[in-house]
FIKETOR-602124 format. One record per residue (C-alpha): x, y, z; chain; residue in three letters. Coordinates in nm, 4 decimals. Layout:
x->X y->Y z->Z chaine->A residu->ALA
...
***
This chain:
x->13.1941 y->11.6522 z->12.0001 chaine->A residu->UNK
x->13.2004 y->11.6912 z->11.6420 chaine->A residu->UNK
x->13.4907 y->11.8047 z->11.3896 chaine->A residu->UNK
x->13.5102 y->12.1456 z->11.3446 chaine->A residu->UNK
x->13.6399 y->12.3174 z->11.0264 chaine->A residu->UNK
x->13.6758 y->12.6654 z->10.9509 chaine->A residu->UNK
x->13.5803 y->12.7154 z->11.3385 chaine->A residu->UNK
x->13.2204 y->12.5862 z->11.2522 chaine->A residu->UNK
x->13.0515 y->12.3140 z->11.3568 chaine->A residu->UNK
x->13.0375 y->12.0471 z->11.0770 chaine->A residu->UNK
x->12.6957 y->11.8933 z->11.1887 chaine->A residu->UNK
x->12.5939 y->12.2738 z->11.1421 chaine->A residu->UNK
x->12.7343 y->12.3013 z->10.8704 chaine->A residu->UNK
x->12.6102 y->12.0217 z->10.6693 chaine->A residu->UNK
x->12.2091 y->12.1517 z->10.8441 chaine->A residu->UNK
x->12.2660 y->12.4889 z->10.6837 chaine->A residu->UNK
x->12.3586 y->12.3507 z->10.3347 chaine->A residu->UNK
x->12.0650 y->12.1083 z->10.3372 chaine->A residu->UNK
x->11.8409 y->12.3736 z->10.4847 chaine->A residu->UNK
x->11.9486 y->12.6224 z->10.1576 chaine->A residu->UNK
x->11.8294 y->12.3266 z->9.9002 chaine->A residu->UNK
x->11.4900 y->12.2420 z->10.1017 chaine->A residu->UNK
x->11.2721 y->12.4488 z->9.8317 chaine->A residu->UNK
x->11.4611 y->12.3022 z->9.5356 chaine->A residu->UNK
x->11.4211 y->11.9129 z->9.7074 chaine->A residu->UNK
x->11.0005 y->12.0192 z->9.7212 chaine->A residu->UNK
x->10.9963 y->12.1303 z->9.3619 chaine->A residu->UNK
x->11.1533 y->11.8105 z->9.2436 chaine->A residu->UNK
x->11.0650 y->11.5732 z->9.5116 chaine->A residu->UNK
x->10.7971 y->11.3656 z->9.2680 chaine->A residu->UNK
x->11.0610 y->11.3477 z->8.9905 chaine->A residu->UNK
x->11.3566 y->11.2618 z->9.2679 chaine->A residu->UNK
x->11.0898 y->10.9785 z->9.4117 chaine->A residu->UNK
x->10.9862 y->10.8621 z->9.0410 chaine->A residu->UNK
x->11.3757 y->10.8202 z->8.9404 chaine->A residu->UNK
x->11.4285 y->10.6614 z->9.3331 chaine->A residu->UNK
x->11.0738 y->10.4325 z->9.3175 chaine->A residu->UNK
x->11.2789 y->10.0867 z->9.1858 chaine->A residu->UNK
x->11.4942 y->10.1752 z->9.4514 chaine->A residu->UNK
x->11.2660 y->10.1955 z->9.7867 chaine->A residu->UNK
x->11.0853 y->9.9537 z->9.6531 chaine->A residu->UNK
x->11.3806 y->9.7138 z->9.7085 chaine->A residu->UNK
x->11.4707 y->9.9193 z->10.0210 chaine->A residu->UNK
x->11.0625 y->9.8039 z->10.1853 chaine->A residu->UNK
x->11.0991 y->9.4917 z->10.0251 chaine->A residu->UNK
x->11.4569 y->9.4116 z->10.1578 chaine->A residu->UNK
x->11.3175 y->9.5067 z->10.4919 chaine->A residu->UNK
x->10.9874 y->9.3140 z->10.4955 chaine->A residu->UNK
x->10.7749 y->9.6414 z->10.5676 chaine->A residu->UNK
x->10.4504 y->9.5471 z->10.6178 chaine->A residu->UNK
x->10.0918 y->9.6299 z->10.7308 chaine->A residu->UNK
x->10.0842 y->9.7000 z->11.0858 chaine->A residu->UNK
x->10.4627 y->9.7854 z->11.1315 chaine->A residu->UNK
x->10.5851 y->10.1033 z->11.3093 chaine->A residu->UNK
x->10.8909 y->10.2186 z->11.0576 chaine->A residu->UNK
x->11.1416 y->10.5141 z->11.0767 chaine->A residu->UNK
x->11.2745 y->10.7198 z->10.8185 chaine->A residu->UNK
x->11.5784 y->10.8819 z->10.8591 chaine->A residu->UNK
x->11.7525 y->11.1552 z->10.7050 chaine->A residu->UNK
x->11.4585 y->11.1971 z->10.5256 chaine->A residu->UNK
x->11.4651 y->11.4585 z->10.3093 chaine->A residu->UNK
x->11.1345 y->11.4981 z->10.1739 chaine->A residu->UNK
x->10.9964 y->11.1889 z->10.2870 chaine->A residu->UNK
x->10.9522 y->10.9920 z->9.9664 chaine->A residu->UNK
x->11.0491 y->10.6423 z->10.1493 chaine->A residu->UNK
x->10.8818 y->10.6949 z->10.4472 chaine->A residu->UNK
x->10.5675 y->10.8230 z->10.2461 chaine->A residu->UNK
x->10.5843 y->10.4585 z->10.0568 chaine->A residu->UNK
x->10.6532 y->10.2977 z->10.3576 chaine->A residu->UNK
x->10.3162 y->10.4355 z->10.5036 chaine->A residu->UNK
x->10.0902 y->10.2915 z->10.2070 chaine->A residu->UNK
x->10.2538 y->9.9642 z->10.2339 chaine->A residu->UNK
x->10.1542 y->9.9641 z->10.6682 chaine->A residu->UNK
x->9.8031 y->10.0891 z->10.6358 chaine->A residu->UNK
x->9.6125 y->10.2140 z->10.9025 chaine->A residu->UNK
x->9.7102 y->9.9914 z->11.1736 chaine->A residu->UNK
x->10.0753 y->10.1066 z->11.1651 chaine->A residu->UNK
x->10.2614 y->10.3971 z->11.1746 chaine->A residu->UNK
x->10.5538 y->10.5571 z->11.0194 chaine->A residu->UNK
x->10.7844 y->10.8383 z->11.1336 chaine->A residu->UNK
x->11.0070 y->11.0756 z->10.8896 chaine->A residu->UNK
x->11.2248 y->11.2292 z->11.0019 chaine->A residu->UNK
x->11.5559 y->11.4684 z->10.8917 chaine->A residu->UNK
x->11.7981 y->11.6677 z->11.1110 chaine->A residu->UNK
x->11.6746 y->11.9870 z->10.8956 chaine->A residu->UNK
x->11.3887 y->12.1147 z->11.0103 chaine->A residu->UNK
x->11.2633 y->12.2798 z->10.6899 chaine->A residu->UNK
x->11.2606 y->11.8904 z->10.5075 chaine->A residu->UNK
x->11.0824 y->11.7296 z->10.7381 chaine->A residu->UNK
x->10.8326 y->11.9722 z->10.7193 chaine->A residu->UNK
x->10.7668 y->11.8957 z->10.3854 chaine->A residu->UNK
x->10.7703 y->11.5384 z->10.3934 chaine->A residu->UNK
x->10.4404 y->11.6343 z->10.6584 chaine->A residu->UNK
x->10.2781 y->11.8290 z->10.3967 chaine->A residu->UNK
x->10.3731 y->11.5891 z->10.1130 chaine->A residu->UNK
x->10.1495 y->11.3505 z->10.3703 chaine->A residu->UNK
x->9.8906 y->11.5683 z->10.3960 chaine->A residu->UNK
x->9.8149 y->11.6274 z->10.0653 chaine->A residu->UNK
x->9.8719 y->11.2235 z->10.0161 chaine->A residu->UNK
x->9.5858 y->11.1888 z->10.3483 chaine->A residu->UNK
x->9.8384 y->10.9800 z->10.4843 chaine->A residu->UNK
x->9.6923 y->10.9809 z->10.8366 chaine->A residu->UNK
x->9.9491 y->10.6938 z->10.9847 chaine->A residu->UNK
x->10.2578 y->10.9240 z->10.9519 chaine->A residu->UNK
x->10.4587 y->11.1785 z->11.2316 chaine->A residu->UNK
x->10.7348 y->11.3577 z->11.1198 chaine->A residu->UNK
x->11.0284 y->11.5275 z->11.3199 chaine->A residu->UNK
x->11.3591 y->11.6543 z->11.3650 chaine->A residu->UNK
x->11.6231 y->11.3812 z->11.4329 chaine->A residu->UNK
x->12.0049 y->11.3849 z->11.4004 chaine->A residu->UNK
x->12.0922 y->11.0386 z->11.2664 chaine->A residu->UNK
x->12.3476 y->11.0145 z->11.5404 chaine->A residu->UNK
x->12.1286 y->11.1313 z->11.8279 chaine->A residu->UNK
x->11.8149 y->11.0380 z->11.8062 chaine->A residu->UNK
x->11.5225 y->11.1099 z->12.0448 chaine->A residu->UNK
x->11.3368 y->10.7981 z->12.0584 chaine->A residu->UNK
x->11.3019 y->10.5080 z->12.2805 chaine->A residu->UNK
x->11.4952 y->10.1781 z->12.2505 chaine->A residu->UNK
x->11.3709 y->9.8882 z->12.0505 chaine->A residu->UNK
x->11.0066 y->10.0997 z->11.8983 chaine->A residu->UNK
x->11.0629 y->10.0532 z->11.5629 chaine->A residu->UNK
x->11.0151 y->9.6873 z->11.3640 chaine->A residu->UNK
x->11.2127 y->9.8786 z->11.0133 chaine->A residu->UNK
x->11.4086 y->10.1219 z->11.0386 chaine->A residu->UNK
x->11.4787 y->10.3075 z->10.6853 chaine->A residu->UNK
x->11.7796 y->10.5413 z->10.5696 chaine->A residu->UNK
x->11.7819 y->10.6272 z->10.1538 chaine->A residu->UNK
x->12.0959 y->10.7990 z->10.0398 chaine->A residu->UNK
x->12.1312 y->10.9995 z->10.3980 chaine->A residu->UNK
x->12.4213 y->10.7635 z->10.6201 chaine->A residu->UNK
x->12.6734 y->10.9152 z->10.3673 chaine->A residu->UNK
x->12.6150 y->11.2876 z->10.5004 chaine->A residu->UNK
x->12.6289 y->11.1482 z->10.8933 chaine->A residu->UNK
x->12.9915 y->11.2957 z->11.0669 chaine->A residu->UNK
x->13.0179 y->10.9179 z->11.2329 chaine->A residu->UNK
x->12.8219 y->10.6953 z->11.0138 chaine->A residu->UNK
x->12.9240 y->10.4017 z->11.2389 chaine->A residu->UNK
x->12.7220 y->10.6281 z->11.5460 chaine->A residu->UNK
x->12.4510 y->10.6378 z->11.3220 chaine->A residu->UNK
x->12.4096 y->10.2736 z->11.2554 chaine->A residu->UNK
x->12.4427 y->10.2004 z->11.6232 chaine->A residu->UNK
x->12.1246 y->10.5137 z->11.6977 chaine->A residu->UNK
x->11.9688 y->10.2450 z->11.4460 chaine->A residu->UNK
x->12.0807 y->9.9247 z->11.5923 chaine->A residu->UNK
x->11.9059 y->10.0691 z->11.9201 chaine->A residu->UNK
x->11.5924 y->10.1688 z->11.7780 chaine->A residu->UNK
x->11.4868 y->9.8011 z->11.6671 chaine->A residu->UNK
x->11.3552 y->9.5932 z->11.8157 chaine->A residu->UNK
x->11.4426 y->9.2100 z->11.8588 chaine->A residu->UNK
x->11.4502 y->9.0880 z->11.4760 chaine->A residu->UNK
x->11.3818 y->9.4138 z->11.3699 chaine->A residu->UNK
x->11.5159 y->9.4853 z->11.0156 chaine->A residu->UNK
x->11.7389 y->9.8291 z->10.8721 chaine->A residu->UNK
x->11.7549 y->9.8991 z->10.5131 chaine->A residu->UNK
x->11.9979 y->10.1904 z->10.4468 chaine->A residu->UNK
x->12.1141 y->10.3474 z->10.0683 chaine->A residu->UNK
x->12.4120 y->10.5044 z->9.9785 chaine->A residu->UNK
x->12.5138 y->10.6403 z->9.6367 chaine->A residu->UNK
x->12.8026 y->10.3954 z->9.4637 chaine->A residu->UNK
x->13.1339 y->10.4865 z->9.3066 chaine->A residu->UNK
x->13.1396 y->10.8948 z->9.1060 chaine->A residu->UNK
x->13.2366 y->10.7229 z->8.8432 chaine->A residu->UNK
x->12.9295 y->10.5002 z->8.8527 chaine->A residu->UNK
x->12.7196 y->10.7697 z->8.8595 chaine->A residu->UNK
x->12.8061 y->11.1106 z->8.6554 chaine->A residu->UNK
x->12.5248 y->11.2804 z->8.6853 chaine->A residu->UNK
x->12.6626 y->11.4145 z->8.9626 chaine->A residu->UNK
x->13.0188 y->11.3345 z->8.9486 chaine->A residu->UNK
x->13.1036 y->11.5235 z->8.6466 chaine->A residu->UNK
x->12.8895 y->11.8578 z->8.7749 chaine->A residu->UNK
x->13.1521 y->11.8111 z->9.0657 chaine->A residu->UNK
x->13.4148 y->11.7644 z->8.8212 chaine->A residu->UNK
x->13.2895 y->12.1111 z->8.6230 chaine->A residu->UNK
x->13.2544 y->12.3472 z->8.9445 chaine->A residu->UNK
x->13.5925 y->12.1624 z->9.1043 chaine->A residu->UNK
x->13.7499 y->12.2871 z->8.7873 chaine->A residu->UNK
x->13.5902 y->12.5940 z->8.7293 chaine->A residu->UNK
x->13.6548 y->12.7099 z->9.1092 chaine->A residu->UNK
x->13.9639 y->12.5382 z->9.1517 chaine->A residu->UNK
x->13.8446 y->12.4259 z->9.5216 chaine->A residu->UNK
x->13.8075 y->12.0825 z->9.6964 chaine->A residu->UNK
x->13.4247 y->11.9253 z->9.6891 chaine->A residu->UNK
x->13.3129 y->11.8884 z->9.9444 chaine->A residu->UNK
x->13.4833 y->12.0988 z->10.1420 chaine->A residu->UNK
x->13.7858 y->11.8802 z->10.4038 chaine->A residu->UNK
x->13.6294 y->11.7386 z->10.6991 chaine->A residu->UNK
x->13.2420 y->11.7217 z->10.5329 chaine->A residu->UNK
x->13.1108 y->11.3957 z->10.4510 chaine->A residu->UNK
x->13.0323 y->11.3432 z->10.0891 chaine->A residu->UNK
x->12.7692 y->11.1759 z->9.8788 chaine->A residu->UNK
x->12.9762 y->10.9539 z->9.7728 chaine->A residu->UNK
x->13.2016 y->10.9406 z->10.1174 chaine->A residu->UNK
x->13.0323 y->10.5373 z->10.2017 chaine->A residu->UNK
x->13.0761 y->10.4144 z->9.7942 chaine->A residu->UNK
x->13.2568 y->10.1187 z->9.8915 chaine->A residu->UNK
x->13.0547 y->9.7968 z->9.9919 chaine->A residu->UNK
x->13.3173 y->9.7283 z->10.2374 chaine->A residu->UNK
x->13.2790 y->10.0370 z->10.3863 chaine->A residu->UNK
x->12.8961 y->10.0430 z->10.3701 chaine->A residu->UNK
x->12.8934 y->9.6806 z->10.5815 chaine->A residu->UNK
x->13.1708 y->9.7820 z->10.7967 chaine->A residu->UNK
x->12.9388 y->10.1189 z->10.9464 chaine->A residu->UNK
x->12.6438 y->9.8715 z->10.9811 chaine->A residu->UNK
x->12.8701 y->9.6004 z->11.2121 chaine->A residu->UNK
x->13.0507 y->9.8294 z->11.3504 chaine->A residu->UNK
x->12.7259 y->10.0082 z->11.5034 chaine->A residu->UNK
x->12.6145 y->9.6784 z->11.6015 chaine->A residu->UNK
x->12.3301 y->9.5208 z->11.3521 chaine->A residu->UNK
x->12.3502 y->9.1609 z->11.2297 chaine->A residu->UNK
x->12.3161 y->8.9636 z->10.8989 chaine->A residu->UNK
x->12.4411 y->9.2863 z->10.7161 chaine->A residu->UNK
x->12.4480 y->9.2194 z->10.3109 chaine->A residu->UNK
x->12.5480 y->9.4889 z->10.0493 chaine->A residu->UNK
x->12.3821 y->9.4968 z->9.7313 chaine->A residu->UNK
x->12.4254 y->9.6967 z->9.3896 chaine->A residu->UNK
x->12.1348 y->9.8529 z->9.2728 chaine->A residu->UNK
x->12.1433 y->10.0008 z->8.9436 chaine->A residu->UNK
x->11.9660 y->10.3719 z->8.9383 chaine->A residu->UNK
x->11.9632 y->10.5223 z->8.5468 chaine->A residu->UNK
x->11.8530 y->10.8503 z->8.5694 chaine->A residu->UNK
x->11.6735 y->10.9684 z->8.2053 chaine->A residu->UNK
x->11.6308 y->11.3635 z->8.2589 chaine->A residu->UNK
x->11.3179 y->11.5084 z->8.0441 chaine->A residu->UNK
x->11.6038 y->11.7414 z->7.8791 chaine->A residu->UNK
x->11.9406 y->11.8813 z->7.9442 chaine->A residu->UNK
x->11.7636 y->12.1989 z->8.1301 chaine->A residu->UNK
x->11.6057 y->11.9783 z->8.3018 chaine->A residu->UNK
x->11.9027 y->11.7709 z->8.4876 chaine->A residu->UNK
x->12.1222 y->12.1307 z->8.5144 chaine->A residu->UNK
x->11.8264 y->12.2691 z->8.6830 chaine->A residu->UNK
x->11.7376 y->11.9880 z->8.9076 chaine->A residu->UNK
x->12.0690 y->11.9324 z->8.9861 chaine->A residu->UNK
x->12.1700 y->12.2889 z->9.0695 chaine->A residu->UNK
x->11.8870 y->12.2977 z->9.3221 chaine->A residu->UNK
x->11.9526 y->11.9787 z->9.4926 chaine->A residu->UNK
x->12.2748 y->11.8837 z->9.4831 chaine->A residu->UNK
x->12.3599 y->12.0553 z->9.8464 chaine->A residu->UNK
x->12.7310 y->12.0628 z->9.8208 chaine->A residu->UNK
x->12.7289 y->12.3154 z->9.5264 chaine->A residu->UNK
x->12.3822 y->12.4570 z->9.4952 chaine->A residu->UNK
x->12.4567 y->12.7925 z->9.7023 chaine->A residu->UNK
x->12.8388 y->12.7737 z->9.5239 chaine->A residu->UNK
x->12.6521 y->12.7994 z->9.1428 chaine->A residu->UNK
x->12.4177 y->13.0135 z->9.2683 chaine->A residu->UNK
x->12.6495 y->13.3025 z->9.4239 chaine->A residu->UNK
x->12.8038 y->13.3017 z->9.0625 chaine->A residu->UNK
x->12.7985 y->13.6481 z->8.8679 chaine->A residu->UNK
x->12.6115 y->13.5732 z->8.5444 chaine->A residu->UNK
x->12.8048 y->13.5245 z->8.2928 chaine->A residu->UNK
x->13.0138 y->13.2920 z->8.5134 chaine->A residu->UNK
x->12.7373 y->13.0746 z->8.5590 chaine->A residu->UNK
x->12.6993 y->13.0397 z->8.1644 chaine->A residu->UNK
x->13.0496 y->12.9491 z->8.1261 chaine->A residu->UNK
x->13.0342 y->12.6794 z->8.3575 chaine->A residu->UNK
x->12.6841 y->12.5761 z->8.2219 chaine->A residu->UNK
x->12.8639 y->12.5524 z->7.8698 chaine->A residu->UNK
x->13.0911 y->12.3510 z->8.0377 chaine->A residu->UNK
x->12.8706 y->12.0930 z->8.1960 chaine->A residu->UNK
x->12.7053 y->12.0824 z->7.8717 chaine->A residu->UNK
x->13.0287 y->11.9426 z->7.7307 chaine->A residu->UNK
x->13.1267 y->11.7370 z->7.9574 chaine->A residu->UNK
x->12.7147 y->11.5589 z->7.9340 chaine->A residu->UNK
x->12.7600 y->11.5410 z->7.5275 chaine->A residu->UNK
x->12.9045 y->11.1536 z->7.5994 chaine->A residu->UNK
x->12.5738 y->11.0699 z->7.7582 chaine->A residu->UNK
x->12.3519 y->11.2163 z->7.5153 chaine->A residu->UNK
x->12.2538 y->11.0998 z->7.1978 chaine->A residu->UNK
x->11.9645 y->11.2476 z->6.9510 chaine->A residu->UNK
x->11.8906 y->11.5492 z->7.2124 chaine->A residu->UNK
x->11.8435 y->11.2900 z->7.4975 chaine->A residu->UNK
x->12.0418 y->11.2560 z->7.8157 chaine->A residu->UNK
x->12.0479 y->10.8934 z->7.9621 chaine->A residu->UNK
x->12.2775 y->10.8983 z->8.2785 chaine->A residu->UNK
x->12.3587 y->10.5517 z->8.4317 chaine->A residu->UNK
x->12.3850 y->10.5327 z->8.7966 chaine->A residu->UNK
x->12.3979 y->10.2962 z->9.0835 chaine->A residu->UNK
x->12.3511 y->10.2705 z->9.4815 chaine->A residu->UNK
x->12.4027 y->10.0435 z->9.7468 chaine->A residu->UNK
x->12.1762 y->9.8958 z->9.9515 chaine->A residu->UNK
x->12.2603 y->9.7537 z->10.2450 chaine->A residu->UNK
x->12.0785 y->9.5524 z->10.5229 chaine->A residu->UNK
x->12.0619 y->9.4586 z->10.8609 chaine->A residu->UNK
x->11.8684 y->9.2620 z->11.1299 chaine->A residu->UNK
x->11.8403 y->9.3342 z->11.5488 chaine->A residu->UNK
x->11.9794 y->9.0447 z->11.6862 chaine->A residu->UNK
***
């Protein structure tokens, strides 16, 4: 049984939230993949993705990590890209078709209850998704179940809020403006696994062995302040709908507050944010 908040199933609330921002994720899919390219490479290198492997991506969003894996596994391998939100997996499918990747399948899967046979994958990937699981240890147990003996898992989550001001400061501005708590009580948020010990405990608790956690710099230099604002408002699941629902003058005021907050990361008109992710690897022993 999942937790509820205000009488609504937490998982359904999370699915609805991400479904609502799927168009934004599609619009900025290439930009997001470019920004996370080094992180994706580290995940693929650390899990040893290679020709002939069968790979599963969970909580895929537009599927950037799985698409990158598909290039590595080649025609003799297969990548299954899944997300709990049908709209997101559909985006991944369209992107795979545009790239001519015939070794990619897509589907819908809840990370805590995955309809795939035991020991059916060489590698399981999850970039920036496990922190939104209601029970991340349960999600890790599903990852362990699906891996073949000796198979590898690669999981990336966002590091500490203060290390990721590109999102953290926007959350702060929205909270101050609206006087509310984000994410809502009972709902996991983008920084819910931001401590290395938390992430390691979830993976070990799920049955993975040889778990290691490392910190990876993920800086963000948007094309402009306008680009940062548009992209973040379009893609940030917990706040996108809140901002969109505000009347025009309130959005203008919020934008002004955000611009003031971003000034600390702006030099000669260029915005440069630091960013940091945690990447964990584990093995099915």
